[in-house]
Structure formats: structure tokens, C-alpha cells
MDTraj code that builds the backbone (N, CA, C; nanometers):
import mdtraj as md
import numpy as np

residues = "MET LYS LYS LEU LEU PHE PHE SER PHE ILE LEU LEU PHE GLY TRP SER THR HIS LEU VAL SER LYS ASN ILE GLU LYS LYS GLN LYS ARG PHE ASP GLY SER LEU THR ALA GLY TYR VAL PHE LYS ASN ASP CYS ARG PHE LYS LYS VAL TYR GLY HIS GLY ILE ALA ASN ALA ILE THR PHE ASP GLY CYS TYR TYR PRO TRP GLN ALA TRP GLY ILE GLY GLY LYS ILE SER TYR TRP ARG LYS LYS GLY CYS THR THR PHE LEU GLN ARG CYS SER LEU LEU GLN GLU VAL PRO ILE THR LEU TYR VAL ARG ARG ILE LYS GLU PHE ASP CYS GLY LEU GLN LEU ASN ALA SER LEU GLY GLY GLY PHE LEU TRP MET LYS GLU LYS SER TYR LEU GLY LYS VAL ARG LEU ASN LYS GLY ILE GLY GLU VAL GLU VAL GLY LEU GLN TYR PRO LEU CYS ARG PHE MET ASN ILE VAL GLY ALA PHE ARG TYR LEU PHE PRO PRO GLN LYS GLN SER CYS GLU SER LYS VAL VAL GLY GLY PHE ASP LEU ARG ALA GLY ILE GLY PHE SER PHE".split()
xyz = np.array([
    [-5.8824, 1.6494, 0.8469],
    [-5.9716, 1.5643, 0.7708],
    [-5.8944, 1.4543, 0.6979],
    [-5.7800, 1.4915, 0.6371],
    [-5.7000, 1.3937, 0.5640],
    [-5.6442, 1.2876, 0.6580],
    [-5.5988, 1.3325, 0.7762],
    [-5.5436, 1.2375, 0.8723],
    [-5.6519, 1.1422, 0.9210],
    [-5.7721, 1.1937, 0.9415],
    [-5.8830, 1.1104, 0.9859],
    [-5.9166, 1.0050, 0.8815],
    [-5.9219, 1.0441, 0.7540],
    [-5.9484, 0.9482, 0.6464],
    [-5.8371, 0.8451, 0.6368],
    [-5.7131, 0.8880, 0.6502],
    [-5.5997, 0.7968, 0.6412],
    [-5.6048, 0.6928, 0.7528],
    [-5.6244, 0.7377, 0.8774],
    [-5.6284, 0.6440, 0.9894],
    [-5.7524, 0.5554, 0.9847],
    [-5.8642, 0.6068, 0.9338],
    [-5.9841, 0.5241, 0.9171],
    [-5.9591, 0.4130, 0.8159],
    [-5.8887, 0.4474, 0.7072],
    [-5.8571, 0.3470, 0.6063],
    [-5.7652, 0.2395, 0.6638],
    [-5.6642, 0.2805, 0.7413],
    [-5.5722, 0.1840, 0.8021],
    [-5.6481, 0.0917, 0.8973],
    [-5.7373, 0.1468, 0.9797],
    [-5.8174, 0.0651, 1.0704],
    [-5.9066, -0.0320, 0.9952],
    [-5.9731, 0.0155, 0.8903],
    [-6.0593, -0.0709, 0.8089],
    [-5.9785, -0.1812, 0.7425],
    [-5.8606, -0.1466, 0.6919],
    [-5.7726, -0.2442, 0.6274],
    [-5.7296, -0.3512, 0.7274],
    [-5.6876, -0.3108, 0.8464],
    [-5.6458, -0.4056, 0.9495],
    [-5.7598, -0.4933, 0.9985],
    [-5.8773, -0.4337, 1.0170],
    [-5.9937, -0.5087, 1.0635],
    [-6.0369, -0.6120, 0.9602],
    [-6.0413, -0.5720, 0.8331],
    [-6.0819, -0.6670, 0.7283],
    [-5.9797, -0.7783, 0.7137],
    [-5.8511, -0.7478, 0.7296],
    [-5.7469, -0.8505, 0.7242],
    [-5.7648, -0.9507, 0.8372],
    [-5.7961, -0.9011, 0.9556],
    [-5.8179, -0.9881, 1.0706],
    [-5.9390, -1.0797, 1.0479],
    [-6.0510, -1.0240, 0.9998],
    [-6.1700, -1.1048, 0.9756],
    [-6.1474, -1.2102, 0.8677],
    [-6.0815, -1.1703, 0.7617],
    [-6.0574, -1.2638, 0.6524],
    [-5.9629, -1.3753, 0.6960],
    [-5.8595, -1.3413, 0.7731],
    [-5.7607, -1.4419, 0.8124],
    [-5.8183, -1.5451, 0.9098],
    [-5.9246, -1.5135, 0.9813],
    [-5.9862, -1.6080, 1.0734],
    [-6.0523, -1.7246, 1.0011],
    [-6.1109, -1.6988, 0.8836],
    [-6.1911, -1.7990, 0.8143],
    [-6.1197, -1.8618, 0.6948],
    [-5.9900, -1.8644, 0.6959],
    [-5.9152, -1.9132, 0.5795],
    [-5.8537, -2.0491, 0.6098],
    [-5.8610, -2.1368, 0.5107],
    [-5.7938, -2.2649, 0.5236],
    [-5.6439, -2.2415, 0.5181],
    [-5.5666, -2.3319, 0.5751],
    [-5.4210, -2.3147, 0.5817],
    [-5.3572, -2.3147, 0.4432],
    [-5.4067, -2.3964, 0.3504],
    [-5.3430, -2.4107, 0.2200],
    [-5.3780, -2.2978, 0.1243],
    [-5.4999, -2.2515, 0.1262],
    [-5.5438, -2.1529, 0.0282],
    [-5.5445, -2.0132, 0.0890],
    [-5.4678, -1.9241, 0.0279],
    [-5.4638, -1.7858, 0.0730],
    [-5.5752, -1.7109, 0.0020],
    [-5.6577, -1.6400, 0.0788],
    [-5.7760, -1.5769, 0.0228],
    [-5.7680, -1.4250, 0.0170],
    [-5.6660, -1.3661, 0.0777],
    [-5.6565, -1.2203, 0.0797],
    [-5.5130, -1.1780, 0.0497],
    [-5.4983, -1.0819, -0.0417],
    [-5.3694, -1.0222, -0.0730],
    [-5.3771, -0.8740, -0.0431],
    [-5.2772, -0.8220, 0.0243],
    [-5.2656, -0.6792, 0.0489],
    [-5.1244, -0.6351, 0.0147],
    [-5.1097, -0.5137, -0.0339],
    [-4.9757, -0.4671, -0.0682],
    [-4.9611, -0.3168, -0.0461],
    [-4.8372, -0.2770, -0.0224],
    [-4.7966, -0.1371, -0.0136],
    [-4.6886, -0.1175, -0.1188],
    [-4.7136, -0.0279, -0.2127],
    [-4.6199, -0.0058, -0.3221],
    [-4.5979, 0.1433, -0.3442],
    [-4.4924, 0.1738, -0.4158],
    [-4.4620, 0.3118, -0.4559],
    [-4.3990, 0.3061, -0.5943],
    [-4.4018, 0.4186, -0.6652],
    [-4.3446, 0.4191, -0.7987],
    [-4.3526, 0.5547, -0.8647],
    [-4.3777, 0.5525, -0.9946],
    [-4.3799, 0.6748, -1.0739],
    [-4.4910, 0.6645, -1.1777],
    [-4.5594, 0.7764, -1.2025],
    [-4.6683, 0.7820, -1.2997],
    [-4.6241, 0.8709, -1.4157],
    [-4.6187, 0.8130, -1.5346],
    [-4.5807, 0.8874, -1.6544],
    [-4.7051, 0.9473, -1.7175],
    [-4.6959, 1.0751, -1.7573],
    [-4.8092, 1.1446, -1.8181],
    [-4.7702, 1.1937, -1.9559],
    [-4.8683, 1.1954, -2.0453],
    [-4.8443, 1.2383, -2.1826],
    [-4.9297, 1.3617, -2.2105],
    [-4.8821, 1.4761, -2.1625],
    [-4.9554, 1.6008, -2.1785],
    [-4.8531, 1.7141, -2.1867],
    [-4.8585, 1.7931, -2.2944],
    [-4.7604, 1.9008, -2.3154],
    [-4.7649, 2.0043, -2.2030],
    [-4.8860, 2.0465, -2.1621],
    [-4.8984, 2.1461, -2.0545],
    [-4.8407, 2.0927, -1.9239],
    [-4.8700, 1.9676, -1.8931],
    [-4.8187, 1.9052, -1.7710],
    [-4.6669, 1.8997, -1.7733],
    [-4.6080, 1.8600, -1.8859],
    [-4.4624, 1.8473, -1.8971],
    [-4.3911, 1.9803, -1.8798],
    [-4.4521, 2.0900, -1.9250],
    [-4.3899, 2.2214, -1.9098],
    [-4.3814, 2.2640, -1.7633],
    [-4.4799, 2.2252, -1.6832],
    [-4.4852, 2.2669, -1.5427],
    [-4.4195, 2.1646, -1.4502],
    [-4.4473, 2.0343, -1.4706],
    [-4.4063, 1.9317, -1.3749],
    [-4.3028, 1.8317, -1.4268],
    [-4.2758, 1.8297, -1.5550],
    [-4.1830, 1.7308, -1.6081],
    [-4.2586, 1.6139, -1.6699],
    [-4.1947, 1.4988, -1.6766],
    [-4.2525, 1.3832, -1.7468],
    [-4.3568, 1.3068, -1.6660],
    [-4.3608, 1.3263, -1.5366],
    [-4.4564, 1.2497, -1.4572],
    [-4.4668, 1.2988, -1.3147],
    [-4.5295, 1.2144, -1.2327],
    [-4.5589, 1.2484, -1.0941],
    [-4.5235, 1.1284, -1.0062],
    [-4.4717, 1.1541, -0.8872],
    [-4.4329, 1.0461, -0.7968],
    [-4.5563, 0.9811, -0.7346],
    [-4.5590, 0.8492, -0.7379],
    [-4.6618, 0.7719, -0.6683],
    [-4.6050, 0.7448, -0.5295],
    [-4.6425, 0.8292, -0.4332],
    [-4.5852, 0.8210, -0.2986],
    [-4.6191, 0.6890, -0.2312],
    [-4.7454, 0.6469, -0.2406],
    [-4.7861, 0.5198, -0.1807],
    [-4.9172, 0.4727, -0.2435],
    [-4.9290, 0.3425, -0.2545],
    [-5.0526, 0.2790, -0.3014],
    [-5.0861, 0.1640, -0.2077],
    [-5.2077, 0.1641, -0.1539],
    [-5.2610, 0.0535, -0.0746],
    [-5.3502, -0.0288, -0.1670],
    [-5.3267, -0.1581, -0.1726],
    [-5.4040, -0.2473, -0.2590],
    [-5.4487, -0.3668, -0.1769],
    [-5.5775, -0.3973, -0.1820],
    [-5.6304, -0.5141, -0.1129],
    [-5.7231, -0.5917, -0.2033],
    [-5.7062, -0.7244, -0.2093],
    [-5.7889, -0.8080, -0.2955],
    [-5.8321, -0.9325, -0.2200],
    [-5.9606, -0.9638, -0.2258],
    [-6.0184, -1.0831, -0.1645],
    [-6.0547, -1.1810, -0.2755],
    [-6.0196, -1.3089, -0.2572],
    [-6.0438, -1.4128, -0.3587],
    [-6.1542, -1.5075, -0.3119],
    [-6.2803, -1.4777, -0.3475],
    [-6.3880, -1.5696, -0.3108],
    [-6.3843, -1.6982, -0.3944],
    [-6.3225, -1.6921, -0.5103],
    [-6.3031, -1.8086, -0.5963],
    [-6.1541, -1.8310, -0.6093],
    [-6.1124, -1.9459, -0.6557],
    [-5.9707, -1.9807, -0.6571],
    [-5.8863, -1.8849, -0.7403],
    [-5.9284, -1.8504, -0.8601],
    [-5.8455, -1.7680, -0.9485],
    [-5.9010, -1.6278, -0.9711],
    [-6.0185, -1.5988, -0.9195],
    [-6.0820, -1.4681, -0.9405],
    [-6.0968, -1.3948, -0.8080],
    [-6.0679, -1.2660, -0.8101],
    [-6.0798, -1.1862, -0.6894],
    [-6.1405, -1.0501, -0.7167],
    [-6.1862, -0.9867, -0.6103],
    [-6.2383, -0.8504, -0.6174],
    [-6.1612, -0.7676, -0.5141],
    [-6.1339, -0.6432, -0.5497],
    [-6.0557, -0.5627, -0.4579],
    [-6.0628, -0.4152, -0.4892],
    [-5.9771, -0.3412, -0.4223],
    [-5.9718, -0.1976, -0.4418],
    [-5.8343, -0.1446, -0.4081],
    [-5.8091, -0.0260, -0.4580],
    [-5.6815, 0.0368, -0.4266],
    [-5.6988, 0.1870, -0.4167],
    [-5.6124, 0.2458, -0.3347],
    [-5.6092, 0.3907, -0.3181],
    [-5.4631, 0.4333, -0.3238],
    [-5.4365, 0.5408, -0.3957],
    [-5.2999, 0.5903, -0.4130],
    [-5.2928, 0.7383, -0.3764],
    [-5.1718, 0.7826, -0.3495],
    [-5.1466, 0.9248, -0.3273],
    [-5.0295, 0.9647, -0.4150],
    [-5.0544, 1.0583, -0.5090],
    [-4.9521, 1.1077, -0.6011],
    [-4.9270, 1.2546, -0.5694],
    [-4.7999, 1.2947, -0.5788],
    [-4.7649, 1.4333, -0.5441],
    [-4.6453, 1.4781, -0.6272],
    [-4.6498, 1.6047, -0.6745],
    [-4.5392, 1.6589, -0.7529],
    [-4.5353, 1.8108, -0.7382],
    [-4.4140, 1.8650, -0.7197],
    [-4.3933, 2.0094, -0.7192],
    [-4.3359, 2.0494, -0.8540],
    [-4.3747, 2.1677, -0.9000],
    [-4.3256, 2.2178, -1.0274],
    [-4.3147, 2.3685, -1.0265],
    [-4.2809, 2.4243, -1.1430],
    [-4.2708, 2.5696, -1.1600],
    [-4.3608, 2.6113, -1.2749],
    [-4.4402, 2.7159, -1.2547],
    [-4.5293, 2.7632, -1.3593],
    [-4.4490, 2.8142, -1.4784],
    [-4.5089, 2.8139, -1.5952],
    [-4.4367, 2.8487, -1.7175],
    [-4.4103, 2.9984, -1.7288],
    [-4.5005, 3.0818, -1.6815],
    [-4.4877, 3.2255, -1.7034],
    [-4.3893, 3.2926, -1.6072],
    [-4.4131, 3.2819, -1.4776],
    [-4.3288, 3.3512, -1.3793],
    [-4.2369, 3.2572, -1.3012],
    [-4.2357, 3.1305, -1.3372],
    [-4.1537, 3.0306, -1.2682],
    [-4.1804, 3.0279, -1.1175],
    [-4.3073, 3.0389, -1.0811],
    [-4.3480, 3.0318, -0.9405],
    [-4.3810, 2.8875, -0.9042],
    [-4.3751, 2.8553, -0.7753],
    [-4.4001, 2.7184, -0.7287],
    [-4.5441, 2.6765, -0.7537],
    [-4.5588, 2.5519, -0.7890],
    [-4.6895, 2.4910, -0.8116],
    [-4.6868, 2.3516, -0.7499],
    [-4.7998, 2.3074, -0.6964],
    [-4.8089, 2.1766, -0.6323],
    [-4.9300, 2.1025, -0.6866],
    [-4.9090, 1.9789, -0.7281],
    [-5.0165, 1.8938, -0.7792],
    [-5.0283, 1.7710, -0.6912],
    [-5.1518, 1.7389, -0.6510],
    [-5.1806, 1.6186, -0.5733],
    [-5.2965, 1.5455, -0.6395],
    [-5.2841, 1.4139, -0.6499],
    [-5.3912, 1.3313, -0.7057],
    [-5.4111, 1.2099, -0.6170],
    [-5.5378, 1.1720, -0.5971],
    [-5.5730, 1.0544, -0.5190],
    [-5.6720, 0.9711, -0.6007],
    [-5.6231, 0.8677, -0.6716],
    [-5.7150, 0.7778, -0.7416],
    [-5.7633, 0.6666, -0.6487],
    [-5.8931, 0.6405, -0.6528],
    [-5.9547, 0.5321, -0.5754],
    [-6.0299, 0.4443, -0.6745],
    [-5.9954, 0.3160, -0.6798],
    [-6.0569, 0.2263, -0.7777],
    [-6.0994, 0.0946, -0.7148],
    [-6.1993, 0.0332, -0.7738],
    [-6.2438, -0.1025, -0.7432],
    [-6.2227, -0.1854, -0.8688],
    [-6.1887, -0.3139, -0.8528],
    [-6.1549, -0.3936, -0.9697],
    [-6.1909, -0.5404, -0.9519],
    [-6.1848, -0.6128, -1.0636],
    [-6.1953, -0.7585, -1.0683],
    [-6.0600, -0.8092, -1.1168],
    [-6.0051, -0.9083, -1.0477],
    [-5.8697, -0.9569, -1.0786],
    [-5.8717, -1.1062, -1.1099],
    [-5.7892, -1.1449, -1.2052],
    [-5.7677, -1.2856, -1.2425],
    [-5.6214, -1.3161, -1.2183],
    [-5.5932, -1.4292, -1.1514],
    [-5.4550, -1.4649, -1.1227],
    [-5.4179, -1.5959, -1.1919],
    [-5.2900, -1.6112, -1.2181],
    [-5.2325, -1.7343, -1.2732],
    [-5.1109, -1.7670, -1.1889],
    [-5.1124, -1.8848, -1.1222],
    [-5.0027, -1.9249, -1.0355],
    [-4.9164, -2.0290, -1.1054],
    [-4.7850, -2.0192, -1.0845],
    [-4.6896, -2.1142, -1.1407],
    [-4.6283, -2.1967, -1.0284],
    [-4.5698, -2.3123, -1.0641],
    [-4.5117, -2.4030, -0.9643],
    [-4.3965, -2.3398, -0.8869],
    [-4.3253, -2.2469, -0.9477],
    [-4.2106, -2.1833, -0.8812],
    [-4.2536, -2.0808, -0.7758],
    [-4.3832, -2.0532, -0.7665],
    [-4.4338, -1.9573, -0.6695],
    [-4.4713, -1.8234, -0.7295],
    [-4.4246, -1.7975, -0.8519],
    [-4.4580, -1.6723, -0.9190],
    [-4.6073, -1.6676, -0.9493],
    [-4.6662, -1.5527, -0.9291],
    [-4.8093, -1.5337, -0.9559],
    [-4.8256, -1.4114, -1.0451],
    [-4.8867, -1.4295, -1.1603],
    [-4.9201, -1.3188, -1.2497],
    [-5.0655, -1.2826, -1.2295],
    [-5.0983, -1.1553, -1.2441],
    [-5.2377, -1.1150, -1.2313],
    [-5.2699, -1.0044, -1.3303],
    [-5.3967, -0.9974, -1.3643],
    [-5.4480, -0.8912, -1.4504],
    [-5.5802, -0.8452, -1.3917],
    [-5.6033, -0.7147, -1.3929],
    [-5.7277, -0.6634, -1.3364],
    [-5.7850, -0.5534, -1.4234],
    [-5.9154, -0.5377, -1.4102],
    [-5.9908, -0.4362, -1.4833],
    [-6.0883, -0.3743, -1.3849],
    [-6.0932, -0.2411, -1.3818],
    [-6.1816, -0.1769, -1.2857],
    [-6.2061, -0.0315, -1.3173],
    [-6.2649, 0.0353, -1.2205],
    [-6.2973, 0.1760, -1.2365],
    [-6.3162, 0.2420, -1.1019],
    [-6.3243, 0.3732, -1.1043],
    [-6.3413, 0.4490, -0.9817],
    [-6.3405, 0.5971, -1.0104],
    [-6.2794, 0.6732, -0.9211],
    [-6.2717, 0.8175, -0.9422],
    [-6.1368, 0.8688, -0.8946],
    [-6.1047, 0.9892, -0.9385],
    [-5.9787, 1.0520, -0.9033],
    [-6.0068, 1.1920, -0.8513],
    [-5.9492, 1.2232, -0.7366],
    [-5.9560, 1.3574, -0.6800],
    [-5.8235, 1.4245, -0.7103],
    [-5.8284, 1.5451, -0.7663],
    [-5.7070, 1.6176, -0.8020],
    [-5.7144, 1.7592, -0.7461],
    [-5.5995, 1.8085, -0.6970],
    [-5.5896, 1.9459, -0.6474],
    [-5.4579, 2.0031, -0.6971],
    [-5.4662, 2.1180, -0.7625],
    [-5.3474, 2.1878, -0.8105],
    [-5.3469, 2.3263, -0.7485],
    [-5.2341, 2.3634, -0.6870],
    [-5.2239, 2.4909, -0.6163],
    [-5.1039, 2.5682, -0.6710],
    [-5.1285, 2.6928, -0.7124],
    [-5.0216, 2.7805, -0.7593],
    [-5.0603, 2.9247, -0.7284],
    [-4.9797, 3.0199, -0.7730],
    [-5.0111, 3.1613, -0.7494],
    [-5.1384, 3.2032, -0.8228],
    [-5.1804, 3.1253, -0.9209],
    [-5.3042, 3.1551, -0.9941],
    [-5.4293, 3.1154, -0.9166],
    [-5.4121, 3.0351, -0.8132],
    [-5.5258, 2.9891, -0.7340],
    [-5.5241, 2.8375, -0.7213],
    [-5.6384, 2.7832, -0.6800],
    [-5.6511, 2.6395, -0.6610],
    [-5.7491, 2.5830, -0.7631],
    [-5.7151, 2.4679, -0.8167],
    [-5.8040, 2.3949, -0.9072],
    [-5.8299, 2.2593, -0.8439],
    [-5.9572, 2.2223, -0.8331],
    [-5.9940, 2.0914, -0.7785],
    [-6.0828, 2.0198, -0.8783],
    [-6.0569, 1.8921, -0.8956],
    [-6.1357, 1.8090, -0.9872],
    [-6.1717, 1.6778, -0.9198],
    [-6.2884, 1.6276, -0.9502],
    [-6.3294, 1.4914, -0.9166],
    [-6.3777, 1.4298, -1.0465],
    [-6.3061, 1.3295, -1.0959],
    [-6.3382, 1.2717, -1.2255],
    [-6.3440, 1.1205, -1.2173],
    [-6.4316, 1.0614, -1.2967],
    [-6.4379, 0.9164, -1.3090],
    [-6.3225, 0.8662, -1.3949],
    [-6.2673, 0.7499, -1.3562],
    [-6.1560, 0.6913, -1.4309],
    [-6.1756, 0.5409, -1.4444],
    [-6.1068, 0.4842, -1.5394],
    [-6.1000, 0.3394, -1.5557],
    [-5.9565, 0.2956, -1.5347],
    [-5.9372, 0.1651, -1.5087],
    [-5.8018, 0.1158, -1.4888],
    [-5.7851, -0.0228, -1.5490],
    [-5.6673, -0.0456, -1.6038],
    [-5.6237, -0.1764, -1.6512],
    [-5.4874, -0.1987, -1.5878],
    [-5.4671, -0.3163, -1.5276],
    [-5.3408, -0.3418, -1.4586],
    [-5.2906, -0.4827, -1.4867],
    [-5.1591, -0.4954, -1.4958],
    [-5.0906, -0.6241, -1.5048],
    [-4.9835, -0.6231, -1.3975],
    [-4.9777, -0.7310, -1.3183],
    [-4.8812, -0.7333, -1.2091],
    [-4.8264, -0.8710, -1.1827],
    [-4.7338, -0.8785, -1.0887],
    [-4.6767, -1.0061, -1.0485],
    [-4.6415, -1.0034, -0.9013],
    [-4.6356, -1.1248, -0.8435],
    [-4.5952, -1.1424, -0.7042],
    [-4.4990, -1.2595, -0.6983],
    [-4.3984, -1.2464, -0.6135],
    [-4.3076, -1.3578, -0.5902],
    [-4.2874, -1.3705, -0.4399],
    [-4.3065, -1.4915, -0.3835],
    [-4.2994, -1.5068, -0.2374],
    [-4.1568, -1.4976, -0.1832],
    [-4.1428, -1.4217, -0.0739],
    [-4.0163, -1.4155, -0.0001],
    [-4.0166, -1.5164, 0.1136],
    [-4.1291, -1.5246, 0.1826],
    [-4.1491, -1.6229, 0.2882],
    [-4.2972, -1.6595, 0.2876],
    [-4.3457, -1.7214, 0.3917],
    [-4.4811, -1.7756, 0.3912],
    [-4.5900, -1.6721, 0.3626],
    [-4.5833, -1.5548, 0.4237],
    [-4.6880, -1.4542, 0.4075],
    [-4.6430, -1.3285, 0.3328],
    [-4.5147, -1.3151, 0.3052],
    [-4.4630, -1.1917, 0.2465],
    [-4.4211, -1.2135, 0.1012],
    [-4.4522, -1.1141, 0.0152],
    [-4.4238, -1.1223, -0.1274],
    [-4.3559, -0.9953, -0.1761],
    [-4.2794, -1.0087, -0.2852],
    [-4.2334, -0.8931, -0.3619],
    [-4.3397, -0.8694, -0.4682],
    [-4.3827, -0.7448, -0.4843],
    [-4.4935, -0.7112, -0.5738],
    [-4.4478, -0.6067, -0.6747],
    [-4.4902, -0.6214, -0.7985],
    [-4.4668, -0.5226, -0.9025],
    [-4.5906, -0.5111, -0.9896],
    [-4.6175, -0.3931, -1.0443],
    [-4.7373, -0.3749, -1.1257],
    [-4.7193, -0.2611, -1.2244],
    [-4.7902, -0.2735, -1.3350],
    [-4.7998, -0.1681, -1.4358],
    [-4.9485, -0.1403, -1.4546],
    [-4.9901, -0.0165, -1.4344],
    [-5.1322, 0.0197, -1.4395],
    [-5.1505, 0.1382, -1.5323],
    [-5.2594, 0.1350, -1.6079],
    [-5.2966, 0.2482, -1.6929],
    [-5.4303, 0.3011, -1.6440],
    [-5.4329, 0.4272, -1.6057],
    [-5.5559, 0.4948, -1.5645],
    [-5.5975, 0.5879, -1.6768],
    [-5.7211, 0.5807, -1.7178],
    [-5.7678, 0.6540, -1.8358],
    [-5.9057, 0.7109, -1.8100],
    [-5.9617, 0.7929, -1.8932],
    [-5.9104, 0.8656, -2.0094],
    [-5.8759, 1.0085, -1.9714],
    [-5.8157, 1.0877, -2.0630],
    [-5.7981, 1.2304, -2.0367],
    [-5.9353, 1.2966, -2.0197],
    [-5.9457, 1.3921, -1.9303],
    [-6.0729, 1.4578, -1.9005],
    [-6.0684, 1.6030, -1.9459],
    [-6.1849, 1.6598, -1.9760],
    [-6.1928, 1.8006, -2.0161],
    [-6.2711, 1.8787, -1.9118],
    [-6.2211, 1.9993, -1.8846],
    [-6.2936, 2.0924, -1.8000],
    [-6.2670, 2.2325, -1.8528],
    [-6.3718, 2.3076, -1.8796],
    [-6.3621, 2.4451, -1.9294],
    [-6.2769, 2.4543, -2.0558],
    [-6.3004, 2.3618, -2.1486],
    [-6.2292, 2.3580, -2.2773],
    [-6.0794, 2.3373, -2.2615],
    [-6.0331, 2.2983, -2.1453],
    [-5.8910, 2.2760, -2.1216],
    [-5.8714, 2.1309, -2.0815],
    [-5.7895, 2.0605, -2.1541],
    [-5.7681, 1.9188, -2.1269],
    [-5.6769, 1.9015, -2.0057],
    [-5.7229, 1.8250, -1.9074],
    [-5.6423, 1.7896, -1.7913],
    [-5.6188, 1.6401, -1.7996],
    [-5.4950, 1.5981, -1.7958],
    [-5.4671, 1.4559, -1.7996],
    [-5.4700, 1.4050, -1.6561],
    [-5.5734, 1.3297, -1.6260],
    [-5.5819, 1.2644, -1.4966],
    [-5.5434, 1.1190, -1.5191],
    [-5.4725, 1.0629, -1.4250],
    [-5.4249, 0.9271, -1.4433],
    [-5.2945, 0.9262, -1.5195],
    [-5.2703, 0.8187, -1.5918],
    [-5.1469, 0.8026, -1.6667],
    [-5.0992, 0.6592, -1.6587],
    [-4.9711, 0.6372, -1.6877],
    [-4.9094, 0.5053, -1.6833],
    [-4.8331, 0.4925, -1.5523],
    [-4.8807, 0.4062, -1.4636],
    [-4.8279, 0.3914, -1.3284],
    [-4.7411, 0.2658, -1.3210],
    [-4.6124, 0.2827, -1.2903],
    [-4.5199, 0.1718, -1.2734],
    [-4.4754, 0.1730, -1.1288],
    [-4.4979, 0.0613, -1.0548],
    [-4.4667, 0.0627, -0.9134],
    [-4.4220, -0.0747, -0.8642],
    [-4.3574, -0.0770, -0.7482],
    [-4.3107, -0.2005, -0.6850],
    [-4.3170, -0.1826, -0.5344],
    [-4.3195, -0.2957, -0.4633],
    [-4.3253, -0.2870, -0.3178],
    [-4.3329, -0.4232, -0.2532],
    [-4.3989, -0.4272, -0.1399],
    [-4.4090, -0.5473, -0.0605],
    [-4.5554, -0.5847, -0.0414],
    [-4.5848, -0.7144, -0.0430],
    [-4.7224, -0.7612, -0.0286],
    [-4.7333, -0.8667, 0.0801],
    [-4.8565, -0.8885, 0.1257],
    [-4.8850, -0.9866, 0.2287],
    [-5.0027, -1.0716, 0.1845],
    [-4.9941, -1.2021, 0.2068],
    [-5.1027, -1.2952, 0.1711],
    [-5.1496, -1.3675, 0.2959],
    [-5.2815, -1.3776, 0.3115],
    [-5.3400, -1.4451, 0.4280],
    [-5.4366, -1.5519, 0.3818],
])
top = md.Topology()
chain = top.add_chain()
for i, resn in enumerate(residues, 1):
    res = top.add_residue(resn, chain, resSeq=i)
    for name in ("N", "CA", "C"):
        top.add_atom(name, md.element.get_by_symbol(name[0]), res)
traj = md.Trajectory(xyz[None], top)
């Protein structure tokens, strides 16, 4: 099921890139896509005891379409994964999170080619934690605030960096689970 969703997303991403690139003027780039990775810092005592200070952001797919010159709409999907040891018996534990968000983005371009952007959006997060105690699964709504930058390497390729905050902490069964966190990531982007 996961492989099917992953390949469906890749096909949809490629198809939308192809459609968008057909109708674009040469001077104005209307679509940005990026692949990034990084680290998500979490501020939760229970989480730190089992997993440490954060969780690895294995990959993030980000796509944004600009129907207006400085304003765009887009979405992103990430995969976070971390192994840890339980506090009581020091047994293996595995945490996986998949945040999916939609956002509105504003960009500011400079003459040197640097582009700053800020976005605000929301979505949901799927979380699965597996240990000797059993499996815990959550689906929670989240919000996101992001600030990022792009710098062109060549005509269509960019270096991308971003800082994102996913909020708020969620409660389930009187136990606070911190979903989201402070996401710092970098990677490569493409503009069409």
C-alpha cells in the first residue's frame, strides 16, 4: 500500500510538472518543486527520553504553483523516521510520521537571483509508533508556518533551504503527544 501511494504521488508530481511546463512563458517560471531532507527538533520530555532531541526528516516533496507573480499555492508531503529505546526495558521502538500540508506562499525575488519565501498552511499528520508495548497510530490536524530561500545553480535547478514549524501539540487519552516540531531542511529544487 505504501509503495502504491509513493509511486502514485511520483506519477502525479511528474504529470502535473509536464502540464504546467507546457503553458509557461519562457521568462516567468510558474512552478517550483523541491526534494529536501533535514532534521525535526521536538520539545517533549517523554519523546527525548525514548528518541533523543528530534527525528530525521528522510525526505520532503514540495510543489508550488504560482498563478500570480508573487503568490503561489502548493503542498508538501514528508516522511520522518526515528529508532529509539524504551525507558523501562530499553527495548527497540520505532516512530514514523508523515505530515501532509497545503499552503499559500508569498515570494520576494532579488536581483542577484536569491528568492525568499514565506508560507502559511495546514493539513494533517499520520503517526505510527511501534514498540514491545504495541502499536499506536494517530491522525491529527496540524498547521504550518515556513520561511525558506532558493538560490539558482543553473537555469532550472536551485539550492533550497527552509525552516518550518508544525503545530500544535495534540492530546490523546490524557497523554500529550508532540506531533510536528521545528523542521530544518535543505536540498535541491527545480523551477519550470
